[in-house]
mmCIF file of the N, C-alpha and C atoms, coordinates in Angstrom:
data_MODEL
# 
_entry.id   MODEL 
# 
loop_
_atom_site.group_PDB 
_atom_site.id 
_atom_site.type_symbol 
_atom_site.label_atom_id 
_atom_site.label_alt_id 
_atom_site.label_comp_id 
_atom_site.label_asym_id 
_atom_site.label_entity_id 
_atom_site.label_seq_id 
_atom_site.pdbx_PDB_ins_code 
_atom_site.Cartn_x 
_atom_site.Cartn_y 
_atom_site.Cartn_z 
_atom_site.occupancy 
_atom_site.B_iso_or_equiv 
_atom_site.pdbx_formal_charge 
_atom_site.auth_seq_id 
_atom_site.auth_comp_id 
_atom_site.auth_asym_id 
_atom_site.auth_atom_id 
_atom_site.pdbx_PDB_model_num 
ATOM 1   N N  . UNK A 1 1  ? 115.963 121.777 105.494 1.00 0.00 ? 1  UNK A N  1 
ATOM 2   C CA . UNK A 1 1  ? 116.084 122.454 103.983 1.00 0.00 ? 1  UNK A CA 1 
ATOM 3   C C  . UNK A 1 1  ? 114.925 121.483 103.622 1.00 0.00 ? 1  UNK A C  1 
ATOM 4   N N  . UNK A 1 2  ? 114.144 122.656 102.841 1.00 0.00 ? 2  UNK A N  1 
ATOM 5   C CA . UNK A 1 2  ? 112.927 121.798 102.246 1.00 0.00 ? 2  UNK A CA 1 
ATOM 6   C C  . UNK A 1 2  ? 113.302 121.483 100.705 1.00 0.00 ? 2  UNK A C  1 
ATOM 7   N N  . UNK A 1 3  ? 112.570 120.151 100.355 1.00 0.00 ? 3  UNK A N  1 
ATOM 8   C CA . UNK A 1 3  ? 112.784 120.251 98.586  1.00 0.00 ? 3  UNK A CA 1 
ATOM 9   C C  . UNK A 1 3  ? 111.615 120.038 98.271  1.00 0.00 ? 3  UNK A C  1 
ATOM 10  N N  . UNK A 1 4  ? 111.956 120.214 96.794  1.00 0.00 ? 4  UNK A N  1 
ATOM 11  C CA . UNK A 1 4  ? 110.828 120.189 95.357  1.00 0.00 ? 4  UNK A CA 1 
ATOM 12  C C  . UNK A 1 4  ? 109.955 118.991 95.843  1.00 0.00 ? 4  UNK A C  1 
ATOM 13  N N  . UNK A 1 5  ? 108.750 119.135 95.210  1.00 0.00 ? 5  UNK A N  1 
ATOM 14  C CA . UNK A 1 5  ? 107.810 118.143 94.952  1.00 0.00 ? 5  UNK A CA 1 
ATOM 15  C C  . UNK A 1 5  ? 109.121 116.834 94.302  1.00 0.00 ? 5  UNK A C  1 
ATOM 16  N N  . UNK A 1 6  ? 109.282 117.392 93.320  1.00 0.00 ? 6  UNK A N  1 
ATOM 17  C CA . UNK A 1 6  ? 109.824 116.480 92.143  1.00 0.00 ? 6  UNK A CA 1 
ATOM 18  C C  . UNK A 1 6  ? 111.194 115.765 93.037  1.00 0.00 ? 6  UNK A C  1 
ATOM 19  N N  . UNK A 1 7  ? 111.955 116.635 94.019  1.00 0.00 ? 7  UNK A N  1 
ATOM 20  C CA . UNK A 1 7  ? 112.916 115.978 94.439  1.00 0.00 ? 7  UNK A CA 1 
ATOM 21  C C  . UNK A 1 7  ? 112.282 115.169 96.045  1.00 0.00 ? 7  UNK A C  1 
ATOM 22  N N  . UNK A 1 8  ? 111.686 115.229 96.352  1.00 0.00 ? 8  UNK A N  1 
ATOM 23  C CA . UNK A 1 8  ? 110.789 114.339 97.158  1.00 0.00 ? 8  UNK A CA 1 
ATOM 24  C C  . UNK A 1 8  ? 109.946 113.159 96.739  1.00 0.00 ? 8  UNK A C  1 
ATOM 25  N N  . UNK A 1 9  ? 109.641 113.156 95.078  1.00 0.00 ? 9  UNK A N  1 
ATOM 26  C CA . UNK A 1 9  ? 109.497 111.856 94.529  1.00 0.00 ? 9  UNK A CA 1 
ATOM 27  C C  . UNK A 1 9  ? 110.436 111.187 94.086  1.00 0.00 ? 9  UNK A C  1 
ATOM 28  N N  . UNK A 1 10 ? 111.646 111.596 94.207  1.00 0.00 ? 10 UNK A N  1 
ATOM 29  C CA . UNK A 1 10 ? 112.829 110.573 93.461  1.00 0.00 ? 10 UNK A CA 1 
ATOM 30  C C  . UNK A 1 10 ? 113.399 110.582 94.947  1.00 0.00 ? 10 UNK A C  1 
ATOM 31  N N  . UNK A 1 11 ? 113.333 111.238 96.360  1.00 0.00 ? 11 UNK A N  1 
ATOM 32  C CA . UNK A 1 11 ? 113.910 110.861 97.201  1.00 0.00 ? 11 UNK A CA 1 
ATOM 33  C C  . UNK A 1 11 ? 112.959 109.476 97.851  1.00 0.00 ? 11 UNK A C  1 
ATOM 34  N N  . UNK A 1 12 ? 112.144 109.351 97.636  1.00 0.00 ? 12 UNK A N  1 
ATOM 35  C CA . UNK A 1 12 ? 110.952 108.334 98.100  1.00 0.00 ? 12 UNK A CA 1 
ATOM 36  C C  . UNK A 1 12 ? 110.887 107.144 97.262  1.00 0.00 ? 12 UNK A C  1 
ATOM 37  N N  . UNK A 1 13 ? 111.366 107.263 95.799  1.00 0.00 ? 13 UNK A N  1 
ATOM 38  C CA . UNK A 1 13 ? 111.350 105.924 95.268  1.00 0.00 ? 13 UNK A CA 1 
ATOM 39  C C  . UNK A 1 13 ? 112.736 104.994 95.164  1.00 0.00 ? 13 UNK A C  1 
ATOM 40  N N  . UNK A 1 14 ? 113.826 105.915 95.606  1.00 0.00 ? 14 UNK A N  1 
ATOM 41  C CA . UNK A 1 14 ? 114.845 104.948 96.087  1.00 0.00 ? 14 UNK A CA 1 
ATOM 42  C C  . UNK A 1 14 ? 114.864 104.451 96.968  1.00 0.00 ? 14 UNK A C  1 
ATOM 43  N N  . UNK A 1 15 ? 114.043 104.104 98.476  1.00 0.00 ? 15 UNK A N  1 
ATOM 44  C CA . UNK A 1 15 ? 114.433 103.342 99.400  1.00 0.00 ? 15 UNK A CA 1 
ATOM 45  C C  . UNK A 1 15 ? 113.341 101.994 99.136  1.00 0.00 ? 15 UNK A C  1 
ATOM 46  N N  . UNK A 1 16 ? 112.623 102.552 97.928  1.00 0.00 ? 16 UNK A N  1 
ATOM 47  C CA . UNK A 1 16 ? 111.036 101.153 98.133  1.00 0.00 ? 16 UNK A CA 1 
ATOM 48  C C  . UNK A 1 16 ? 111.933 100.185 97.234  1.00 0.00 ? 16 UNK A C  1 
ATOM 49  N N  . UNK A 1 17 ? 112.786 101.046 96.205  1.00 0.00 ? 17 UNK A N  1 
ATOM 50  C CA . UNK A 1 17 ? 113.631 99.985  95.618  1.00 0.00 ? 17 UNK A CA 1 
ATOM 51  C C  . UNK A 1 17 ? 114.877 99.217  96.464  1.00 0.00 ? 17 UNK A C  1 
ATOM 52  N N  . UNK A 1 18 ? 115.458 100.126 97.545  1.00 0.00 ? 18 UNK A N  1 
ATOM 53  C CA . UNK A 1 18 ? 116.192 99.021  98.180  1.00 0.00 ? 18 UNK A CA 1 
ATOM 54  C C  . UNK A 1 18 ? 115.752 98.140  98.792  1.00 0.00 ? 18 UNK A C  1 
ATOM 55  N N  . UNK A 1 19 ? 114.291 98.459  98.933  1.00 0.00 ? 19 UNK A N  1 
ATOM 56  C CA . UNK A 1 19 ? 113.810 97.367  100.258 1.00 0.00 ? 19 UNK A CA 1 
ATOM 57  C C  . UNK A 1 19 ? 113.158 95.669  98.998  1.00 0.00 ? 19 UNK A C  1 
ATOM 58  N N  . UNK A 1 20 ? 113.412 96.013  98.155  1.00 0.00 ? 20 UNK A N  1 
ATOM 59  C CA . UNK A 1 20 ? 113.220 95.143  97.037  1.00 0.00 ? 20 UNK A CA 1 
ATOM 60  C C  . UNK A 1 20 ? 111.781 94.812  96.485  1.00 0.00 ? 20 UNK A C  1 
ATOM 61  N N  . UNK A 1 21 ? 111.206 96.062  95.943  1.00 0.00 ? 21 UNK A N  1 
ATOM 62  C CA . UNK A 1 21 ? 110.135 96.317  95.202  1.00 0.00 ? 21 UNK A CA 1 
ATOM 63  C C  . UNK A 1 21 ? 110.761 96.538  94.067  1.00 0.00 ? 21 UNK A C  1 
ATOM 64  N N  . UNK A 1 22 ? 109.632 96.110  93.358  1.00 0.00 ? 22 UNK A N  1 
ATOM 65  C CA . UNK A 1 22 ? 110.294 95.901  91.752  1.00 0.00 ? 22 UNK A CA 1 
ATOM 66  C C  . UNK A 1 22 ? 110.828 97.205  91.291  1.00 0.00 ? 22 UNK A C  1 
ATOM 67  N N  . UNK A 1 23 ? 111.486 97.464  89.944  1.00 0.00 ? 23 UNK A N  1 
ATOM 68  C CA . UNK A 1 23 ? 111.854 98.752  89.694  1.00 0.00 ? 23 UNK A CA 1 
ATOM 69  C C  . UNK A 1 23 ? 110.444 99.224  89.014  1.00 0.00 ? 23 UNK A C  1 
ATOM 70  N N  . UNK A 1 24 ? 109.802 98.430  87.687  1.00 0.00 ? 24 UNK A N  1 
ATOM 71  C CA . UNK A 1 24 ? 108.592 98.595  87.228  1.00 0.00 ? 24 UNK A CA 1 
ATOM 72  C C  . UNK A 1 24 ? 107.201 99.285  88.113  1.00 0.00 ? 24 UNK A C  1 
ATOM 73  N N  . UNK A 1 25 ? 107.511 98.427  89.081  1.00 0.00 ? 25 UNK A N  1 
ATOM 74  C CA . UNK A 1 25 ? 106.129 98.461  90.070  1.00 0.00 ? 25 UNK A CA 1 
ATOM 75  C C  . UNK A 1 25 ? 106.335 100.556 90.647  1.00 0.00 ? 25 UNK A C  1 
ATOM 76  N N  . UNK A 1 26 ? 107.666 100.562 90.994  1.00 0.00 ? 26 UNK A N  1 
ATOM 77  C CA . UNK A 1 26 ? 108.162 101.701 91.410  1.00 0.00 ? 26 UNK A CA 1 
ATOM 78  C C  . UNK A 1 26 ? 107.941 103.251 90.491  1.00 0.00 ? 26 UNK A C  1 
ATOM 79  N N  . UNK A 1 27 ? 108.207 102.655 89.275  1.00 0.00 ? 27 UNK A N  1 
ATOM 80  C CA . UNK A 1 27 ? 108.096 103.806 88.382  1.00 0.00 ? 27 UNK A CA 1 
ATOM 81  C C  . UNK A 1 27 ? 106.650 103.902 87.620  1.00 0.00 ? 27 UNK A C  1 
ATOM 82  N N  . UNK A 1 28 ? 106.179 103.246 87.749  1.00 0.00 ? 28 UNK A N  1 
ATOM 83  C CA . UNK A 1 28 ? 104.787 102.684 86.967  1.00 0.00 ? 28 UNK A CA 1 
ATOM 84  C C  . UNK A 1 28 ? 103.352 103.654 88.057  1.00 0.00 ? 28 UNK A C  1 
ATOM 85  N N  . UNK A 1 29 ? 104.133 103.254 89.433  1.00 0.00 ? 29 UNK A N  1 
ATOM 86  C CA . UNK A 1 29 ? 102.957 104.322 90.397  1.00 0.00 ? 29 UNK A CA 1 
ATOM 87  C C  . UNK A 1 29 ? 103.447 105.571 90.794  1.00 0.00 ? 29 UNK A C  1 
ATOM 88  N N  . UNK A 1 30 ? 104.820 106.042 90.006  1.00 0.00 ? 30 UNK A N  1 
ATOM 89  C CA . UNK A 1 30 ? 104.604 107.244 90.403  1.00 0.00 ? 30 UNK A CA 1 
ATOM 90  C C  . UNK A 1 30 ? 104.525 107.597 89.003  1.00 0.00 ? 30 UNK A C  1 
ATOM 91  N N  . UNK A 1 31 ? 103.994 107.197 87.923  1.00 0.00 ? 31 UNK A N  1 
ATOM 92  C CA . UNK A 1 31 ? 103.785 107.604 86.398  1.00 0.00 ? 31 UNK A CA 1 
ATOM 93  C C  . UNK A 1 31 ? 104.989 108.249 86.222  1.00 0.00 ? 31 UNK A C  1 
ATOM 94  N N  . UNK A 1 32 ? 105.752 107.584 86.252  1.00 0.00 ? 32 UNK A N  1 
ATOM 95  C CA . UNK A 1 32 ? 107.174 108.329 85.607  1.00 0.00 ? 32 UNK A CA 1 
ATOM 96  C C  . UNK A 1 32 ? 107.924 106.783 84.163  1.00 0.00 ? 32 UNK A C  1 
ATOM 97  N N  . UNK A 1 33 ? 109.007 106.847 83.989  1.00 0.00 ? 33 UNK A N  1 
ATOM 98  C CA . UNK A 1 33 ? 109.358 106.089 82.746  1.00 0.00 ? 33 UNK A CA 1 
ATOM 99  C C  . UNK A 1 33 ? 110.631 105.317 83.824  1.00 0.00 ? 33 UNK A C  1 
ATOM 100 N N  . UNK A 1 34 ? 111.060 104.661 82.510  1.00 0.00 ? 34 UNK A N  1 
ATOM 101 C CA . UNK A 1 34 ? 111.890 103.550 82.970  1.00 0.00 ? 34 UNK A CA 1 
ATOM 102 C C  . UNK A 1 34 ? 113.495 104.329 83.105  1.00 0.00 ? 34 UNK A C  1 
ATOM 103 N N  . UNK A 1 35 ? 113.304 105.093 82.014  1.00 0.00 ? 35 UNK A N  1 
ATOM 104 C CA . UNK A 1 35 ? 115.136 105.850 82.085  1.00 0.00 ? 35 UNK A CA 1 
ATOM 105 C C  . UNK A 1 35 ? 114.760 107.025 83.022  1.00 0.00 ? 35 UNK A C  1 
ATOM 106 N N  . UNK A 1 36 ? 113.646 107.864 83.565  1.00 0.00 ? 36 UNK A N  1 
ATOM 107 C CA . UNK A 1 36 ? 113.527 107.949 84.696  1.00 0.00 ? 36 UNK A CA 1 
ATOM 108 C C  . UNK A 1 36 ? 114.278 107.769 86.094  1.00 0.00 ? 36 UNK A C  1 
ATOM 109 N N  . UNK A 1 37 ? 113.286 106.293 86.145  1.00 0.00 ? 37 UNK A N  1 
ATOM 110 C CA . UNK A 1 37 ? 114.114 105.671 87.270  1.00 0.00 ? 37 UNK A CA 1 
ATOM 111 C C  . UNK A 1 37 ? 115.172 105.761 87.707  1.00 0.00 ? 37 UNK A C  1 
ATOM 112 N N  . UNK A 1 38 ? 115.970 104.797 86.696  1.00 0.00 ? 38 UNK A N  1 
ATOM 113 C CA . UNK A 1 38 ? 117.323 104.325 86.405  1.00 0.00 ? 38 UNK A CA 1 
ATOM 114 C C  . UNK A 1 38 ? 118.204 105.670 86.360  1.00 0.00 ? 38 UNK A C  1 
ATOM 115 N N  . UNK A 1 39 ? 117.971 106.850 86.092  1.00 0.00 ? 39 UNK A N  1 
ATOM 116 C CA . UNK A 1 39 ? 118.272 107.974 86.187  1.00 0.00 ? 39 UNK A CA 1 
ATOM 117 C C  . UNK A 1 39 ? 118.743 108.653 87.360  1.00 0.00 ? 39 UNK A C  1 
ATOM 118 N N  . UNK A 1 40 ? 117.682 108.044 88.127  1.00 0.00 ? 40 UNK A N  1 
ATOM 119 C CA . UNK A 1 40 ? 118.034 108.564 89.670  1.00 0.00 ? 40 UNK A CA 1 
ATOM 120 C C  . UNK A 1 40 ? 118.587 107.975 90.333  1.00 0.00 ? 40 UNK A C  1 
ATOM 121 N N  . UNK A 1 41 ? 118.217 106.423 89.937  1.00 0.00 ? 41 UNK A N  1 
ATOM 122 C CA . UNK A 1 41 ? 119.267 105.080 90.564  1.00 0.00 ? 41 UNK A CA 1 
ATOM 123 C C  . UNK A 1 41 ? 120.512 105.280 90.243  1.00 0.00 ? 41 UNK A C  1 
ATOM 124 N N  . UNK A 1 42 ? 120.749 105.919 89.379  1.00 0.00 ? 42 UNK A N  1 
ATOM 125 C CA . UNK A 1 42 ? 122.381 105.897 88.490  1.00 0.00 ? 42 UNK A CA 1 
ATOM 126 C C  . UNK A 1 42 ? 122.754 107.184 89.567  1.00 0.00 ? 42 UNK A C  1 
ATOM 127 N N  . UNK A 1 43 ? 122.206 108.018 90.020  1.00 0.00 ? 43 UNK A N  1 
ATOM 128 C CA . UNK A 1 43 ? 122.718 109.460 90.759  1.00 0.00 ? 43 UNK A CA 1 
ATOM 129 C C  . UNK A 1 43 ? 123.138 109.424 92.143  1.00 0.00 ? 43 UNK A C  1 
ATOM 130 N N  . UNK A 1 44 ? 122.069 108.310 92.721  1.00 0.00 ? 44 UNK A N  1 
ATOM 131 C CA . UNK A 1 44 ? 121.721 107.756 93.773  1.00 0.00 ? 44 UNK A CA 1 
ATOM 132 C C  . UNK A 1 44 ? 123.234 106.485 94.340  1.00 0.00 ? 44 UNK A C  1 
ATOM 133 N N  . UNK A 1 45 ? 123.717 105.800 93.477  1.00 0.00 ? 45 UNK A N  1 
ATOM 134 C CA . UNK A 1 45 ? 124.537 105.007 93.453  1.00 0.00 ? 45 UNK A CA 1 
ATOM 135 C C  . UNK A 1 45 ? 125.746 105.966 93.641  1.00 0.00 ? 45 UNK A C  1 
ATOM 136 N N  . UNK A 1 46 ? 125.882 106.744 92.725  1.00 0.00 ? 46 UNK A N  1 
ATOM 137 C CA . UNK A 1 46 ? 127.186 107.671 93.098  1.00 0.00 ? 46 UNK A CA 1 
ATOM 138 C C  . UNK A 1 46 ? 127.750 108.097 94.439  1.00 0.00 ? 46 UNK A C  1 
ATOM 139 N N  . UNK A 1 47 ? 126.729 107.802 95.471  1.00 0.00 ? 47 UNK A N  1 
ATOM 140 C CA . UNK A 1 47 ? 127.099 108.291 96.785  1.00 0.00 ? 47 UNK A CA 1 
ATOM 141 C C  . UNK A 1 47 ? 126.921 109.697 97.367  1.00 0.00 ? 47 UNK A C  1 
ATOM 142 N N  . UNK A 1 48 ? 126.622 110.504 95.920  1.00 0.00 ? 48 UNK A N  1 
ATOM 143 C CA . UNK A 1 48 ? 127.052 111.658 96.481  1.00 0.00 ? 48 UNK A CA 1 
ATOM 144 C C  . UNK A 1 48 ? 125.427 111.947 97.330  1.00 0.00 ? 48 UNK A C  1 
ATOM 145 N N  . UNK A 1 49 ? 125.962 113.516 97.938  1.00 0.00 ? 49 UNK A N  1 
ATOM 146 C CA . UNK A 1 49 ? 124.498 113.531 99.136  1.00 0.00 ? 49 UNK A CA 1 
ATOM 147 C C  . UNK A 1 49 ? 123.166 114.412 98.541  1.00 0.00 ? 49 UNK A C  1 
ATOM 148 N N  . UNK A 1 50 ? 123.740 114.714 97.308  1.00 0.00 ? 50 UNK A N  1 
ATOM 149 C CA . UNK A 1 50 ? 122.593 115.944 96.880  1.00 0.00 ? 50 UNK A CA 1 
ATOM 150 C C  . UNK A 1 50 ? 122.495 115.208 95.650  1.00 0.00 ? 50 UNK A C  1 
ATOM 151 N N  . UNK A 1 51 ? 122.393 114.051 95.694  1.00 0.00 ? 51 UNK A N  1 
ATOM 152 C CA . UNK A 1 51 ? 122.243 112.820 94.349  1.00 0.00 ? 51 UNK A CA 1 
ATOM 153 C C  . UNK A 1 51 ? 120.661 113.127 93.777  1.00 0.00 ? 51 UNK A C  1 
ATOM 154 N N  . UNK A 1 52 ? 119.622 113.563 94.418  1.00 0.00 ? 52 UNK A N  1 
ATOM 155 C CA . UNK A 1 52 ? 118.119 114.132 94.228  1.00 0.00 ? 52 UNK A CA 1 
ATOM 156 C C  . UNK A 1 52 ? 118.469 115.557 93.807  1.00 0.00 ? 52 UNK A C  1 
ATOM 157 N N  . UNK A 1 53 ? 119.513 116.024 93.559  1.00 0.00 ? 53 UNK A N  1 
ATOM 158 C CA . UNK A 1 53 ? 118.704 117.730 92.904  1.00 0.00 ? 53 UNK A CA 1 
ATOM 159 C C  . UNK A 1 53 ? 119.387 117.533 91.444  1.00 0.00 ? 53 UNK A C  1 
ATOM 160 N N  . UNK A 1 54 ? 118.410 118.666 90.312  1.00 0.00 ? 54 UNK A N  1 
ATOM 161 C CA . UNK A 1 54 ? 119.337 118.248 88.940  1.00 0.00 ? 54 UNK A CA 1 
ATOM 162 C C  . UNK A 1 54 ? 120.188 119.133 89.262  1.00 0.00 ? 54 UNK A C  1 
ATOM 163 N N  . UNK A 1 55 ? 121.498 118.949 88.169  1.00 0.00 ? 55 UNK A N  1 
ATOM 164 C CA . UNK A 1 55 ? 122.589 119.157 87.418  1.00 0.00 ? 55 UNK A CA 1 
ATOM 165 C C  . UNK A 1 55 ? 122.069 120.863 87.079  1.00 0.00 ? 55 UNK A C  1 
ATOM 166 N N  . UNK A 1 56 ? 123.187 121.573 86.684  1.00 0.00 ? 56 UNK A N  1 
ATOM 167 C CA . UNK A 1 56 ? 123.404 122.778 86.169  1.00 0.00 ? 56 UNK A CA 1 
ATOM 168 C C  . UNK A 1 56 ? 122.895 122.487 84.668  1.00 0.00 ? 56 UNK A C  1 
ATOM 169 N N  . UNK A 1 57 ? 121.992 122.768 83.721  1.00 0.00 ? 57 UNK A N  1 
ATOM 170 C CA . UNK A 1 57 ? 122.182 122.252 82.968  1.00 0.00 ? 57 UNK A CA 1 
ATOM 171 C C  . UNK A 1 57 ? 122.854 123.948 81.898  1.00 0.00 ? 57 UNK A C  1 
ATOM 172 N N  . UNK A 1 58 ? 123.398 124.565 82.065  1.00 0.00 ? 58 UNK A N  1 
ATOM 173 C CA . UNK A 1 58 ? 124.340 125.313 81.450  1.00 0.00 ? 58 UNK A CA 1 
ATOM 174 C C  . UNK A 1 58 ? 125.771 125.712 81.991  1.00 0.00 ? 58 UNK A C  1 
ATOM 175 N N  . UNK A 1 59 ? 126.538 125.804 80.762  1.00 0.00 ? 59 UNK A N  1 
ATOM 176 C CA . UNK A 1 59 ? 128.253 126.039 81.892  1.00 0.00 ? 59 UNK A CA 1 
ATOM 177 C C  . UNK A 1 59 ? 128.211 127.594 82.210  1.00 0.00 ? 59 UNK A C  1 
ATOM 178 N N  . UNK A 1 60 ? 128.812 127.721 83.557  1.00 0.00 ? 60 UNK A N  1 
ATOM 179 C CA . UNK A 1 60 ? 129.177 129.005 84.288  1.00 0.00 ? 60 UNK A CA 1 
ATOM 180 C C  . UNK A 1 60 ? 129.845 129.866 83.081  1.00 0.00 ? 60 UNK A C  1 
ATOM 181 N N  . UNK A 1 61 ? 130.929 128.989 82.523  1.00 0.00 ? 61 UNK A N  1 
ATOM 182 C CA . UNK A 1 61 ? 131.967 130.293 81.284  1.00 0.00 ? 61 UNK A CA 1 
ATOM 183 C C  . UNK A 1 61 ? 131.629 129.488 80.342  1.00 0.00 ? 61 UNK A C  1 
ATOM 184 N N  . UNK A 1 62 ? 132.288 130.164 79.319  1.00 0.00 ? 62 UNK A N  1 
ATOM 185 C CA . UNK A 1 62 ? 131.601 129.641 78.099  1.00 0.00 ? 62 UNK A CA 1 
ATOM 186 C C  . UNK A 1 62 ? 133.114 130.425 77.167  1.00 0.00 ? 62 UNK A C  1 
ATOM 187 N N  . UNK A 1 63 ? 134.816 128.993 77.551  1.00 0.00 ? 63 UNK A N  1 
ATOM 188 C CA . UNK A 1 63 ? 135.731 129.917 77.145  1.00 0.00 ? 63 UNK A CA 1 
ATOM 189 C C  . UNK A 1 63 ? 135.827 130.246 76.003  1.00 0.00 ? 63 UNK A C  1 
ATOM 190 N N  . UNK A 1 64 ? 136.812 130.885 75.956  1.00 0.00 ? 64 UNK A N  1 
ATOM 191 C CA . UNK A 1 64 ? 137.227 131.404 74.162  1.00 0.00 ? 64 UNK A CA 1 
ATOM 192 C C  . UNK A 1 64 ? 136.380 132.162 73.711  1.00 0.00 ? 64 UNK A C  1 
ATOM 193 N N  . UNK A 1 65 ? 135.588 132.704 74.066  1.00 0.00 ? 65 UNK A N  1 
ATOM 194 C CA . UNK A 1 65 ? 134.495 133.707 73.432  1.00 0.00 ? 65 UNK A CA 1 
ATOM 195 C C  . UNK A 1 65 ? 135.222 135.098 73.344  1.00 0.00 ? 65 UNK A C  1 
ATOM 196 N N  . UNK A 1 66 ? 134.751 135.928 72.018  1.00 0.00 ? 66 UNK A N  1 
ATOM 197 C CA . UNK A 1 66 ? 135.379 136.933 72.150  1.00 0.00 ? 66 UNK A CA 1 
ATOM 198 C C  . UNK A 1 66 ? 134.268 138.005 73.022  1.00 0.00 ? 66 UNK A C  1 
ATOM 199 N N  . UNK A 1 67 ? 134.994 139.095 73.250  1.00 0.00 ? 67 UNK A N  1 
ATOM 200 C CA . UNK A 1 67 ? 134.383 139.901 74.502  1.00 0.00 ? 67 UNK A CA 1 
ATOM 201 C C  . UNK A 1 67 ? 133.064 140.522 73.636  1.00 0.00 ? 67 UNK A C  1 
ATOM 202 N N  . UNK A 1 68 ? 133.127 140.786 72.410  1.00 0.00 ? 68 UNK A N  1 
ATOM 203 C CA . UNK A 1 68 ? 131.977 141.577 71.666  1.00 0.00 ? 68 UNK A CA 1 
ATOM 204 C C  . UNK A 1 68 ? 131.220 140.868 71.542  1.00 0.00 ? 68 UNK A C  1 
ATOM 205 N N  . UNK A 1 69 ? 130.754 139.529 71.780  1.00 0.00 ? 69 UNK A N  1 
ATOM 206 C CA . UNK A 1 69 ? 130.013 138.627 71.670  1.00 0.00 ? 69 UNK A CA 1 
ATOM 207 C C  . UNK A 1 69 ? 128.811 138.685 72.710  1.00 0.00 ? 69 UNK A C  1 
# 
């Protein structure tokens, strides 16, 4: 399975942190924000195999919506 460039960036950032590199050095070298780095570190720490994937941004079903809408 191929990853998007954004996913590759996320996947490469976390091992750098796990090897002891400082957070600030990682996200600045990637020209990203502290919030971006912490978001993906948090997702990694959940243990989910696909932590680097974007989450769906909308609900699949909107409950209680009238049929005519």
